[in-house]
C-alpha positions, 0 to 999 in steps of 0.5 A: 500500500502506497502513502498519500501525503497532503498538507492541511491547516499547516499539518501533514497528513498521510493516507493509504493509497491503493495503486491500480495497475489496470487503467480500465479498473480506474476508468470505472471511478470516473463514472458519476454514479459509481463515484457518488456510491464510493463517497457514500461508502467512504462515510460508513459501510452500507448495503445497496438499498440504503445507498439507493435511498441516500442517493435517490437512485433506482435500487437495481441501478445501485446493485449494478454499479456496486457489483461492478465496483466489487468486481474491480476490487474497489469495494468489498463486503465487510458485514452481512446481516439479515433484513426482512428475511433477506441477507443484506451485504454491507460494502466498504471501499478497499481503500480511501485513495486510488492512483494509477502509477506509470512504469519508470520515472524517478523515485526518491527515498523520503528521509523524513516527513518533517517539513523543511522549516523544521530541518534541524528537528528532522536531522535530530530525529534520525534514526528515530524517524527514518524513511518516513517511519517511526523507528524506535521504542519509547521506554518509560519507568515502571510505576512499581518500586524498582531499582537500587532505591526502589523508586516509583516512576511518575512520568510514564504518562509523558509517553502519551504526549510525546507519541501524540507529538510524533503522530502529527508528523508520521503514522505511528506503528500498529505494533507495541512501541512503548515499554517499561524500563524493567521489561527492556532491562530484563529482556536485554532488548537493546536492539532498537533505537530508544527514546527514554523518559525519566531520570536515573532513579525512575528509569533503569535504562537512563541509569545504564547509559547515564555515564556516557551522556554529554549531560548526565546525572551525578549519582554520587550526590544521592539523595541530592539530584544533580545534573552535570554538563560536560560542556560547561562544567556546571551543575544543576540541582533544581527540581525543574531542570531537565535534559534532552540528549541524543547519543549512541547507545553504549549497549548497542553502538549501532543504535541511538538513544534519546533521553528526556529526563529531569532531576524530578518528574517536574524536570522531565515534564520540562524536557518533554514540553520543550520538545513538543512546544519549542521544537525549532528553538530547542534544536536550532544548534544541532549539527548532526553531532554523535553526542548532543544535548540541551538543558531546559528549565520549566516554570510555573509563572502564575502559581496555578501548579502547572508549567507554563513557561520553559527556558533553555539554560544551555 
């Protein structure tokens, strides 16, 4: 199945397209009655009598066109129900977009569906988004006590916010792509690119890769939580400090790791919100480095208990 990409309201949408190899099949779509029938079926499955009533067409005429559409592979039966002693067949389109592809011509690999004006973010998200597909697992901390300090993660729900953000650029995979850190660690599943949410106390995968990060958590300061920047030599102990880091996975150098974490769940929230709401500003200085990161700080300026401002510290 091919993909149709189109822009609407400054957002990019993707739809499956059925490629038609025989021009005679596609020709049937140019029949005005069949096109109207397809539009009705695109709204919801229906049986011919319903279609005829909806379009105010003769029922036998509808039956004829539906049979032709079915024979061409453009509609299919999705449900059968008994109505007034007769079996009613509900039809639905086999696709919601159709195209005729000519042989030959140039083909190019879509490296990223992210818009050109977000070029830096697109570069940063390789290989997590590659070939127009989401190519990573998101790892959140277990909500149960775990790890050396038996901490419960409170930031797993940020995976939903991040996945919704990625979903505005690409179609997310139907298979599972969000996992608990305890599952990844017990199964030693480091064969995927990883997007890890949460600090060293709440996410064991962050703890595993921590010492290799350009911005890392100083675990020797426990119970005090401190972020250390190798670039500036500065330390940050505020609860609302978060980091966004990309580096090679030390457990599997062929894969990459993206860390969004904070000294507390408040700092992790600042990191996630920075990615999703300050995208261009956060990644404007990214230069395709193998190891790169920024430090952000979240603020509650109006005192309502909600984060309403984020600042990039370094």
